[in-house]
N, C-alpha and C positions, 0 to 999 in steps of 0.2 A: 504493499499500499504506500510506503514511503516513496517508492519510485514514481508515484503519480503526483507528488507534491509540486515538483518543478513545472509540470504541465498545468496544474490548477493555478499556480501563481501567474503564469502567462495568460491563462484564461481570464483571470480577474482583470488584468491590464486590458485585454481585448474588450471585455464587457464595459470598462470605463470609456474606452475609445468609442465603442458602438453607441453608448448613451448620448454622445455628442451629436450623432446624426439626427436625433430627434429635434435638434434646433431648427432644421429646415422647415418641417411641417408647422412648428411653433411660429416661425416668422410668417409663413403663409397664412396661418390662422389669424394672426394679429392684423396682417395687411388686408385680408379679405373680410375680416370680421364675421367669420362663419359660426362664432358662438361657442367653440369648444377648445379655446386655447388652453384652458386649465388642464386638459388631458395630458399634454406633452411634458410640462414640468413634473407632474406626478410620476409618469412613466420614466422620464429621464432620471429623476432623483432616485427612484427605486432601483433602476439598473445600475446607476453609478455607485450607490451605496453597497449593493451586493458585490460588485466587482472590487470596490475598495476594501471591503471586509476580507474577501478572499485573498487579495494581494497582500494586505497587511499581515494576516495571520501566517502567510507562507513566504514572507519577504526574504527570509534567510536561505531558502532553497534555490540557490542560483546555479545549480548543476548544468553542465553543458547538455543541450538537447540531443539525444541520440535518434536514429531513424525511427525506432518504435514510438518515441515521444512525439514525433511529427504526426504519425498515424493517429495516435491517441488524441492529440490536440485538434487536428482537423475534424475528427469524428465528433468530439465534444462541442466544438464550435458550431457545427451545422445542426446539432441536435438541441443545444441549449440556447444559442442566441435567438432562435425563433420564439422562445419563451418571452424574452424582452420585447421582441418586435410585435408580439401579439398584444402586449399591454395597451398601447394606444388604441387598437382596434376594439378591444373589449370595453375600455373606458368610454370611448366615443359612442359606442352603441347605447350605453346607458344615458348619455347626455342627450342623444337625439331620439330616444324612444324606440330604438331598434336593437334590442339586446342581442349580443352574439355569444354563443356558447364557447367554452374553452376549446372544444374540438374544432369548431369552425374557425376560430381566431388562430389557432396554432396551424391549421391547414393553410390558411391564407398567408400567414407569415412564412411558412416553409416554402410555399409556392413562390412567394416574392424573392426570398433570399436564394433559392435554388434556380431562379429564373425560369420556372416552369410555366407560369402564366395561367394555371388552372385557378378557378375561383368558385366560391360558394355564395358570392354576393350578387344580388340583383338590385335594380334601381340605382345603378351607379351614377346616372345623370343627376340624381337628387341628393347624393351624399355630400357632406361638407367637403369643400375643395381640399382642405388640408389632409383629409383621410385618403383621398385619391393620390395626393402628392406623396404621402407616406408609403402607400402600397407600391407605387411606381418607383419611388426612390430606393426601396428595398431591392428591387431588381437591379438597379444600376450599381448599388454597393456590392451585391452578390455576383454581378457579372464577371468582374475580374477577380473577385475573391477578397474578402476582408483580410485574410491572412497574408496575401501578397501585398496588400496595402500596408499592413503592419510591418512587414519586413522592409518595405520601402521607407517608412517614416520613423521607425523606432530603432535607433542604433543599439539599444539594450537587447534587441533580439538578434543582433548581428552574429553572435557566436553560434546560435542554432538556426540561423536563417536558412541555410541550405537544406536542412532537414524539413523545415516547414514548407519551403518552396517546392521541394520534390513531392511532398505528400499532397500538396494542394494542386499542383499542376496536372492538367489533364493529358491523357495519352500515354503510350508505352515508352516513348523516348524522352525521359525526364532528366537525363544527366548532362545534356549539352549546355555549356555555359555560354551566354551571350556576352558577358563581361567578367572580369576577374572575380568580382564579388557579387553575391546574390542580391545584396542591397541595390547595387547599380542596375542589375537586371530588372528587379521589381519596379524601381523608379522609371526605367525606360518603358516597360510595358504599360504602366499606369499613365505615363506621358502620352503614349500613342492613343490609349483609351480616352484620355481627356481631350485630345485633339479631335478625334472623330466625334466625340460627344458634342463639343462646341460647334463643329461644322454641321452636324445633323440638326441641332436645335435651331441654329440660324437659318438653315435651309427651310425647315418647316415654317418658321416665323415669316420669312420673306415670301413663301408660297401661299400665305394666307391664314395659317393657324394663329389663334390667339396666343399671347405669350405663355400663359400657364399650360395650355394644351400642347404647345410646342415643347415646353420643358418636360412635361410628363411623358409624352410620346417619344421624345429623345431618350429619356431614361430607359424605356422598354424596347427601343429599336436597337440601339448599340449593344445592349445587354442580351439581345435576342430573347427577351422575356415575354413580351406580348400583352401584358395587362394594359387595359385601357380605362379611361374615365367615363366611358359610355357603354351602355348595354349593347349597342350596335357595333361595338369594336371600331375598327378603322373604317367600316362602312358608313359611320356617322357623317364623315366629311364629304363623301361622294365627289371626290376630286381626283381625276386621273393624274394630275401633276403631283399631288401629295403622295399618291400611290407609287409613282415612278421614283420619287425621292426615297421613299421607304424601301423599295426594292433595291436601290443602289446601296443603301447603308446596311441592309440585311446581308447582301452579298459581301460587302466589305467586312462586316463583323463575323462572318462565317469562316473567314480565312485565318490562318495562324498569325497572331499579333507579333510573334517573334520575327517573322519575315518583314513586316513593316518596320520594326525597330532596326533591323540590320540594314534595310534599304535606306532609311532616313539617316542612319549613322554613317554609312559609307558614301551616301550621295548618289547612288545609282541603283537601278531596279532590275539589272540584268539577271541576277540570281533569283529574284522574286518570281519572275514569270516562268522560270525553268523548273520550279519546284513541282514534283509530280503530284503531291497531295493537293496543292492549290488548284492545279489544272483539273484533277479528277473531281474536286469539290465543285468548281464552277461548271464543269461539264454536267455533273449530276443534277445540279440545281436548275440550270437553264434548259438542259435537255428534258428533265422531268416537266418543267413548266410548258415547254413547247408540245410535248406529248399530250398533256392534259388539255391544252388550248386546241390542238387539232381534233381531239376527241369531242370537245364541246361543240366545235364548228361542224364536224362530220355528223353528229347526232342531232343537229338542229337546235341545240339548247340556246345558243347565242349567234348573233351575226359575227363575221370574222373578227372585226376590231374588238368587240365586246368579249369574244371568246379569248382573244389574246390578253386583253386587260385582266379579266377575272381569273383566267387560267394561270397566267404567270404570277400574279400577286399572291393568290391563295396557296398555290403550290410552293412557291419559294418561302412564303411565310411559315407554313407548317413544316416543310422539309428542313428549314434552318432552326427548327424548334422555337420559333418566335410565337406563332399561334394567333396572330391577327386574322380577322376574317372580314370580308366586305360583303359576302353573300352566304347563304346557308348551303354549303357545298354538299351536304348530304342529299340534296335534291338532284344532284348530278348523277350520271351513270355510275354505278357502284365501283367500277374500276378506278375512277379518278380519286375519290377520297381514300380508298385502300392504298393506292400507290403513294399518295401524299403522306399518309401516316407511316408507311414502311420506309420512305425516304428519310423521315425524321430520325431514323436510327443510324444513318450512315453518312448523311450529306453535309456534315460540318467537319472542319479540320481540328486536329489537336492543337491546343494553344489558342483556340477561339473562345468566344463566350457561349457557344452552342452546346447542346447536350448530345446524347446518343453515344454510340460506340466509337465514333470518329472514323474519318475516311482512311487515315493511315493504317488502322487495323484491318480494314477491308482490303487495302492494297497488299498488305503483308500476307493475309489469308489467301488471296488469289494467287500470289506468286508462290506461296508454299504449296498450294494445290497443284499448280503447274509443275513444280519441281517433283512432287510425288508421282504425277502422271508420267513425267519423263523418266523417272527411275524404273517404272514398269518396263519401259523399252530399253533403257540403258542403265542397268543396275549398278555398274561400277563408275558411272560418270560422276565427276565432282561438279556440282551445280549449286553454288551458293545463292541465296536469296539476296538480290541487290535492289536498292531503292535510292533514287537520287544520286546515283554514281558511287554509292558506298555499299558495303556488304552489311546486311542485317545480322547481328549476333544471334546465335541460336537461343540464347537466354531470352531475348526479346520475343522471338517466335513462340517459344514455349509459354511465355507470359500472355501473349495474345490468345493462344489456344485455350489457356486456362480461363482467361477473361470471358471468351465467347461461350465456354461451357457454363460458367457461373451465370452469365447474362441470360442465356437461354433457359437455364434452370430456374432463375429468379422470375422471369416473365411467365413461365409455365406454372410454377408453384403458386405465385400470387394470383394468377388468373383462376386457377382451380379453387383457391381459397374464396374468391369472390363468387364463384359458381356455387359453392356450398351455401351461400346466403341467398340462393335463388335469383341472383341477378342474371339477366339474359346474356348469352355468350358474347354477342357483339359488343355490348356495353362493358362487360367484364374484361374481355381481352384488350379492347382499345383503351380503357381507362388505365389498366396496368401498363400497357406499352407506352402510352402518352406520358404517364407519370415517370417511368423509368428513364425515358428519353428526355424528360423535362420539356415536353413539347406543348403542353397546354390542353386544348380540346381534343377529344377523341371522336368516336363514332357512336351511333345509337343514342342512348339517353344522355350522354355527356358530350354531344356534338356542339358545333359553334352556335346553334340557336338556343342551347340550354346551358347548364353548368353543373358542377359537381354537387350542388345542393340537393339533387334528387336522390343522392345516396344516403344510406343510413350512417350513423356514427361509426359503426364498426367498419363499414366499407370505406369511409373517409380515412380512417386510421390506416387501413391497408394501403390506400393510395398515398397517404403522407409518408409511410415507411418506404414505399416504392420511390418517391421523389428523393428522399434522403439517400437511398442506395444509389440512385442514378447520379446524384451530385458527387457522392463519394467514390464513384466508379466501381462500386460493389466490392471489389477485392480488398480495398482498404478497410471497409467495415467488417468483412468476413474474417480478415486476419485477427481482429479483436476477439473472435469467438473461438480461436484455436488455443489449446492449452500451452503450446510452445511459446506463444506470444508473451505469456505472463511469467514464464520462467526466467530467472535471473541468469 
């Protein structure tokens, strides 16, 4: 148990940092006079005091963080910080006469921080503005990861920063250093994230969005989160120009931010465009959008231009795990929404703000499958798996294979658990798949025209657990359940 104390000390510091984020909705509440400004000082004070108590009690445990400490801290952050994030939602519900249960508030907070975009709330248009700002701001904070932010701004975490960074970073290739120090890497990634955020917000504003709408939808576009301040989601605006801007920034955010960092740092983009994962990501997203658009036109659902507009936007939105919708795509031919949901599992890059299993893993799996087929013909041939001009280490391949096995088992197991509750198969499977991929809406009862409020509390907890597993990339959390992890 003593081994956990250094982790809890850092967790206390992170809780204190996180409490400061509630200053934004507080400022918005005071500015717009939405009548619930008292909510945020209460939640901020409770979160800060809890973190301060934890840090003070364990302030002497300054041991260097080891790899397993990173795994423990990341898991605790994504499970416990939503407790703090849920406080303003629950308190606001009492102030406005729309009480929210702990189950719903925690689900909404987890959905925000994991950038899933699923919601149990309706009547978003009439919610206090500061509540919608808080929901969307959670996605922006969670997009790049609060731990990477902490590594960037807190020198006191510099000793164990590499362990935190590796535990938090997505994808199988986590050991590549962009700078000599992980602090510099984290600052660089957050700098790129901030640059795209400002650009996206300004573009929305100049294209006609109100300032607060531009701010909130910027938060959920660059984070690929997809929460909106309107029940009609992005369809509220009915603007082809805004949709085109959104498509551009969703494509930008679906690519590896490390590539942008290197390109900006070196002053040229030659290596950026030759990256195999980036090309595969953009091909899958644009190709999937074109396939759906052609299907909608061929089936007579829309005229050619409308088919292209709605097909590209909604496909790229769901495939990038953003989850915006402009129409109820469940009314389309069934092939389209199923393809869109399946793409959400593979069509984002490692190092992006998207969810799913990441495109690099699919590329490695395809190349490994090709190698095994070639071995049937040439058993003695030496054929290493190569990606981007380099040889992929067999340990990485084994890690990807293990991840895919656990990923498939998780989706199957949790879907069967929902089926035990008599949920229909389409809703059960799509709710789990959308949650594990952090994609937002699913099919059936949890499609774009509805939300997760139709589920029972137990079903919501299953989906909440699935979102956490997806954000932790499953293996990190599963490692905590093995006896060897806790042996000294």
